[in-house]
N, C-alpha and C positions, 0 to 999 in steps of 0.2 A: 470427599474422593483424598485419595492421598496421590500428592504432590507430581509424583511418577506415571499416574492415567495419561492417556491420553484419550482425552474424549470425541470422539465425531461430530464435525460440526450437522447440526439439524440439516441444513439443506444441500450437504455433497453428494456430488451426485455420484451412481453407482459407476458411471466410465464418465471418460473427459480426458478434453485432451491433458499433454505436463504444465505447461501453463498454470491451466486452471488447477489442475492437481495441486501444486505449489502455492497457488493463494490460497487454497483451505488449509492446506499445513499452516504457515503461516499464521493466518488467520482465527487458526487453534489453540495456538499458545498465546495470541493474543488473550484471547477466553480466558484461557485457564492463567495466566495469569491476572488476569482483575479476580477470577474466582478466589485463585492465590490471598490477591493484596485483601479482599474483602474479609478475611479469612482470618488472617494476618493480626486486622485493624483490631480485633477482637481482646487480642493484647498485648496492646501498643507497647509497654517499655518493657518487654522481652523484643514485640520486635524492634527497637530500640538496639537496646544490647545486640541479638544479634548482627543488624546490620554495622553497627560499633567497630564489633570482633571481628570482621569480615573485612576492612575497610581500611581497622588497622591491623591487622595480626603483625605485620612486621614492623609493627614501633608500638615496646612497649608501654614505656611512659606516656604513652599521645594517649593509647590505647585506656590505662589506667586513670588516667584524668579524666575522660568524659564517661568514664562508668562511672566516676564518685559522683558527676555532676546531676544537679534535678531532673528524673523524666521527665514530666507534662508530656507523656507520649499522647493523650487521647484530642489534646491541642496541638502538639503538632501536626498533628493525624488530622486535626480541620482544616491545620494553614494550607500543608504540603497535598489536602486531594483536588488539588486541581491540575499540579504536574502530573498527578498517573492520567487523569482526562485528556490533557494537551499530548499525554505520551501515545497513547490507546489511540486517539486523532492521528496522529502526521504519523501513526505507525503503519496505520491501518488502511490509511489512502497511499501511502508510499505503496504496498501491498499490492491496493489497488491499482496504480499507477504502472506499477512493474509486474504486474500480468498484462497490462492491452502493449508494455515492450515487448514480450514474453512471445506474445501474442501475434503477434507484427514479425518478430523477427523469424516464425514459423510459420505467418504464411506465405512470407514472403522465398523461403530457402525449400516450402514446399509445393510453390505456383511461380515458377523463377518470371512467367513474365510477368506475371504480375510489380514485376519492377520494370517492366516500360514504361522511359517519360525521355523528355527532351533532352533531358540531362549527357551530357558528350564524358566519358572515359576517357581519361590519357593513356596512349599504347603501351606507356611506362608504366605506368598503375595495370596496368593489364597481367603484364611481364613480370611483375611479382609474383605471379600465382603458378603454383607449378600444375592445377590440374582447374577446368573448369567449376566441379563444385566451389576450390575455393576461391575462384573471383564471384563467384555467385552469395557465400557468404560474407564475404568484403564489403561490396555491395548490399547483401541486405543489410548488415551493422551501419555501411554510413547513409543509408534512410533511416532506419529507425532512431537514429541517434539526432537526425536533423526533424525529425516526428515530432519526436522526445521531448523538443526545446517549445510546442509549439499550446497553447494553450487550448483546453476542449475543445471549444467553442470552432477554433482554427485546426482541433486533428477530426475533428465530425463531420468538417468541410472538404478540407484535401481527400478525406481516405471516401467519402461521399463522391466526391463527382472519379480520384482516383479509378476508385476499386468498387464506386455500386454498390458501397456500405457503410452503411449508420451503425458505428458503437451504442447510442440511441434514440429506437426507430421515432420518440417522437422532442416537442420541446419539452415536459412537465419533466422527463426525468435526465434531462440533458442540464438544463439549469439549476435541478437539483445537485445532481455532481458536479458542474459548477463551485457555485457555492459551496460545498464544501470541501475542496481543495482553494478557494484561495481564503476557506480558516485557515484552514491549512498552511497555507502558503502567511499568514497575517503574525504564527506564532513562532514558523522556524525563521522571518523572514523581520519583524514587527514586532517581539513580543508579547503577539494578541492586541494591537494597540490600534484602533480602526483606523484606516488609513481611505486618502482621498480610489487610488488604487482599488484597492477594496468594493466600495461604492460603486462605481465607475462600472465593474467586470462582474456585482452580483445586480445593480440597480436597486440593492437596500438603503432605504434614506430610514429605517426609523430610528440605526444609531448613529450618532456624533460624532466627526472626523476627531480623533485622541480619545477615544475613554476605548476602554478596554474588555475586549469581547469577553462573556459568560461563559462558560461549555458546562453544557447539565449534565448529570447523567441518562437521561432518559431522552430527550434529541440528539446522545453523541450514538450509544449506542441500536439507536434506529437507522443511526444517520450509514454507520458500518455494517447493518441487517443490511441497509441499502444498496449500498453497492456489491455484500456477498450475492448477493438475490437480481446486481447486475450484468455479473460475473458468467453467471449459471449461464442470460440468457443471450449473454457474446456469444461464447462460448457453443453454444448450439445451434444459433445460427450465421457464424461461423466456420464448424466443423462441417453442416450439410455445404452452403454453400463452398466452399475452401478445399471442399473434400479433406480433410483434415486428421488425422490416425488420429485414436483415442481409444484407450483403453483402463479397466479398470483404477478405481481409483480409491487408497487406498490410504488412512490416517499417519503422520507423522515419515514423511515425508515414504514412503513405500509406494507412490509411485511404478512399476514396468518401466515408461516410456521415458527414454534416459533425456536427458537438455538437446537444445538444440544449438547450441552454440556453448 
């Protein structure tokens, strides 16, 4: 496959909401990057040269010195392969969380009655908006911003109580999603080192505090595939329940549905 090709995700639905289509756009990019990286590693020294030339093209002296260094490409690939897996985990999980935020924004703007709550809105805030649509969009943004800071379990509880909608319909997939997100948080906020927060939120006592969480290729790919399947399920149920508009979903950002924000 040439690097310019766009491979359609095997799980990509024929029709979907805009947030779902954009999720699979980015998921396909992650998959293509992984394939590209694996193929590149077959030529480790050429890979090193290509990266150095790209990074230091504006610094000829530095570039010349780096190109003159011993390569040792294969050992470097083995050493830094974990960074590739960390990046895939982080970007893949963030893609899932972005999907949830976009879906909630779509629900709130498509069905303004879902914004009802005991929360009060100041008159001065209302008067800042020229139309009711603008006000609804701003209220939806505020709600999404607040919900996005919640943990997955709290978000699940909030949406179940307010919208009678569950992100995950049973405990097992919810627990798995929580674990994936907490692993992501370890690498984003704690360099992958296991801490008390991770143990408390996942209930996993198999790794001691202070140990480095070791990512492995097969579990990582399985987790990303789980998130993609979860998006399919969530999108289908949310579309039916809230009457969300769906359209033909095509690879590489060609969804006919415009963004809601």
